[in-house]
C-alpha positions as CSV (number, residue, x, y, z in Angstrom):
1,M,27.1,-38.5,-7.5
2,S,26.2,-39.3,-4.1
3,D,23.7,-42.3,-3.1
4,D,20.9,-39.8,-3.3
5,G,21.7,-39.0,-7.0
6,I,22.5,-35.3,-6.4
7,S,25.9,-34.0,-7.4
8,A,28.3,-32.4,-5.2
9,P,27.9,-29.0,-7.0
10,A,24.3,-29.1,-6.9
11,R,24.3,-30.1,-3.1
12,Q,26.6,-27.3,-2.6
13,A,24.4,-24.7,-4.3
14,C,21.7,-25.6,-2.2
15,A,23.3,-25.5,0.9
16,S,24.6,-22.0,0.4
17,P,22.5,-18.9,0.8
18,P,21.5,-17.0,-2.4
19,P,23.9,-14.2,-3.3
20,Q,22.6,-10.9,-2.2
21,P,21.8,-8.4,-4.9
22,V,23.9,-5.3,-5.5
23,F,22.1,-1.9,-5.7
24,N,23.5,0.9,-7.4
25,A,23.0,4.2,-5.5
26,E,21.6,6.2,-8.4
27,D,19.1,3.5,-9.2
28,L,17.9,3.6,-5.8
29,A,17.8,7.2,-5.4
30,S,16.0,7.2,-8.8
31,D,13.2,4.8,-7.3
32,A,13.0,6.5,-4.2
33,L,12.5,9.9,-6.3
34,C,9.6,8.3,-8.3
35,H,8.1,7.3,-5.1
36,M,8.4,10.7,-3.8
37,E,6.8,12.2,-6.9
38,A,3.7,9.9,-7.0
39,A,3.3,10.8,-3.2
40,L,3.8,14.4,-4.2
41,A,1.1,14.3,-7.1
42,V,-1.5,12.4,-4.6
43,L,-0.8,15.2,-2.0
44,E,-1.1,17.9,-4.6
45,V,-4.7,16.8,-5.9
46,H,-5.8,16.3,-2.1
47,A,-4.6,19.6,-1.1
48,Q,-6.8,21.2,-3.9
49,Q,-9.9,20.1,-2.2
50,C,-8.8,20.2,1.4
51,Q,-9.2,23.2,3.3
52,Y,-6.9,22.4,6.1
53,P,-3.8,24.4,6.4
54,D,-1.7,21.6,7.7
55,V,-2.1,19.8,4.6
56,H,-1.1,22.4,2.5
57,G,1.8,22.9,4.6
58,A,2.8,19.2,4.4
59,R,2.4,19.6,0.4
60,D,4.9,22.6,0.3
61,L,7.2,20.9,2.8
62,L,7.3,17.5,0.5
63,R,7.7,19.7,-2.8
64,S,10.6,21.2,-1.2
65,Y,12.1,17.9,-0.4
66,Y,11.2,16.6,-4.0
67,D,12.8,19.6,-5.5
68,T,16.0,19.4,-3.3
69,A,16.4,15.6,-4.2
70,Y,15.6,16.1,-8.0
71,G,18.3,18.8,-8.2
72,H,20.5,16.8,-6.4
73,M,20.0,13.5,-8.7
74,N,20.9,15.9,-11.8
75,N,23.8,17.8,-10.6
76,E,25.8,15.5,-8.0
77,P,28.7,13.4,-9.4
78,L,28.2,9.6,-8.9
79,P,30.5,9.2,-5.7
80,D,28.6,11.9,-3.8
81,M,25.2,9.9,-4.5
82,E,25.9,7.4,-2.1
83,A,27.7,9.8,0.4
84,V,25.5,13.0,0.0
85,V,22.2,12.4,-1.8
86,L,21.0,8.9,-0.4
87,P,21.4,10.1,3.4
88,R,19.9,13.6,2.4
89,M,16.8,11.7,0.9
90,S,16.5,9.4,3.8
91,S,16.5,12.2,6.4
92,D,14.1,14.3,4.3
93,L,11.8,11.3,4.0
94,D,12.1,10.5,7.7
95,R,10.8,14.0,8.5
96,A,8.0,14.0,6.1
97,V,6.7,10.7,7.3
98,G,6.7,11.9,10.8
99,I,4.9,15.3,9.9
100,L,2.4,13.3,7.9
101,Q,1.5,11.1,10.8
102,R,0.9,13.9,13.0
103,V,-1.1,15.9,10.3
104,N,-3.0,12.7,9.9
105,G,-3.8,12.3,13.6
106,D,-6.6,10.3,15.1
107,D,-9.1,12.8,14.8
108,R,-8.5,13.0,11.0
109,D,-7.6,9.5,9.7
110,D,-7.6,10.5,6.1
111,L,-7.3,8.0,3.5
112,M,-5.6,10.3,1.1
113,L,-2.8,11.1,3.7
114,H,-2.7,7.5,4.3
115,A,-1.7,6.7,0.6
116,V,0.7,9.5,0.7
117,N,2.5,8.1,4.0
118,H,2.5,4.6,2.4
119,L,4.3,6.1,-0.7
120,L,6.8,7.9,1.2
121,R,7.4,4.7,3.3
122,A,8.1,2.7,-0.1
123,A,10.4,5.6,-1.3
124,R,12.6,5.1,2.1
125,R,12.4,1.4,1.9
126,H,14.3,1.9,-1.4
127,L,17.0,4.0,0.2
128,Q,17.3,1.4,3.2
129,R,18.0,-1.2,0.5
130,Q,21.5,0.3,0.0
131,A,22.7,-0.2,3.9
């Protein structure tokens, strides 16, 4: 115990940075997939009421990306999850976010598309925690 009443182990614990959490690749992919599913649900509802063909195209593309990711989640062995599934999902999410930004350009500024974009960015953040 030092003069200030703090023990050496307590002082060392306060001085060292907290341990970084370890993320399981399967959990990260599952979290990202949940956000993709939510984004797809919002986009599907919006596309039913929207007459813009590019919104329908973005919905179809996101559905394709979601179906691919979902299929990989169920079929890939765990070692391939980190090497194959997560990079593929990340790449697909990057493309989907970029396309939605173009679809929702300055002239449209659609709040529903902003919500979809936000959900897709959250999915991408889950995958980036792995890096």
